[in-house]
N, C-alpha and C positions, 0 to 999 in steps of 0.2 A: 570485576563489575562491568557487565556487558553495556554498551551505549549504541543507541540506533538514533541517527540523524537523518530526518528527511528533509529533502529540497525539491525545488520545481514547481512549486505552487504558484498561483497569481490569478490575474483576471483574465478571462476569455469569453469571446462571444459565443452564443449558442452555436452549435455546429462544429466549434473548433476543437483543437486538441491540446493536451497537456502530457508531459511525460515526467512522473514523480520519481524519485530515486530515495532510497533507504541505504545509508552507509552504516556498516556494523563495525564497532571496534575491534572485533576478533573475526575468526574464521567463521563464514556463514554455514559453512560444512559441518559445524557443531550443533547446528539448530535442527531440531526434529522437523519444525515447519516454520515458515516465514511469510508473513502476508500483510495486507492492507485492510484497515477499518476506516471508517468516517462518522462523523458526528455533525449533525446540523444543528442550529440553535432551538433549543425546547424539545430535543429530540434523543432518543438513546442512541448510544454507540451502536453501529451495525457494521457485520462484517461485509466485505467487499470482494477478496481474492486470497487465496492461499497456495502456497506450493509446499507440497509434502512430499519429499523425495522418498522413493522413485516415483510416486504416483502422478498422474497428470495433474495439472493445476485446475482448481475449481473456482468458479465464480458464483457470485449473488445473481439472482434472476434479473435484478434490477440494471446490471452492468454487463451481462453476458452478451458477447458479440460486439461490445464496444469498448472492451478492456482487454488488456493482454499484460500478464505477469510474467516477469522473466527475471532471470538472476546472472549475475557473473562472479563465479567463484574466484577468480584471480584478483578481482577488484574488491572482493567482499560486499557488494552491491546487490540489491533487488530493487527492479523498476516496475512501474505500473505505468504502461502507455494507455492513455484515455483518449478516445475519438467520439466524433458525434455527440460532444457534450451538451447537456441541457441545463436548464436552471435548476432542477431538482437535483444535480450533482453538487451543488454548492455545500460546502462542508469543509470541516477540518479534518485532513487525512492522515492516519496515524500508520506507521509501520510497527509491526509487531512479531515477535518470534518466541517459539518455546525451545528452550536448550534440551538437547537429549540427556537423557540419563536423570538429571535432576528434575526435569519437567518445570522448571521455572520460566514464567511468561515475562517478557520485557517489552517496554512500550518506548516510542520515540516521543517527541515534543509535539509533533504535528505540524502541518504545513497547510495553509489555508488556500483552497480552491473556490473561487468565485466565477460563476458562469452567468453573465449578464451582458444585455446589449446597451 
């Protein structure tokens, strides 16, 4: 059973930065893709960013230029660096991965990001 555990959320002022991390219980090399989604109160979960090796990372238009997704295969972690944060970025951020071969998608439990002055 794959487990994904997010960390790094918190309260930040507009214009600030946060770095989210997702630790996988197994090798992230076993995933076809891994990325981040978010869900704000009363809204549907939306895609934020994805890494599908060997392709370049892709980003939602709402965060492009402000977020950078990266991976550390040695530590089995995927990170999301978020800069120039806005109040509308407030949401629970989820890490999600699709396992190669079987195509199963896994989700983490989420980490809260609140952007407010």
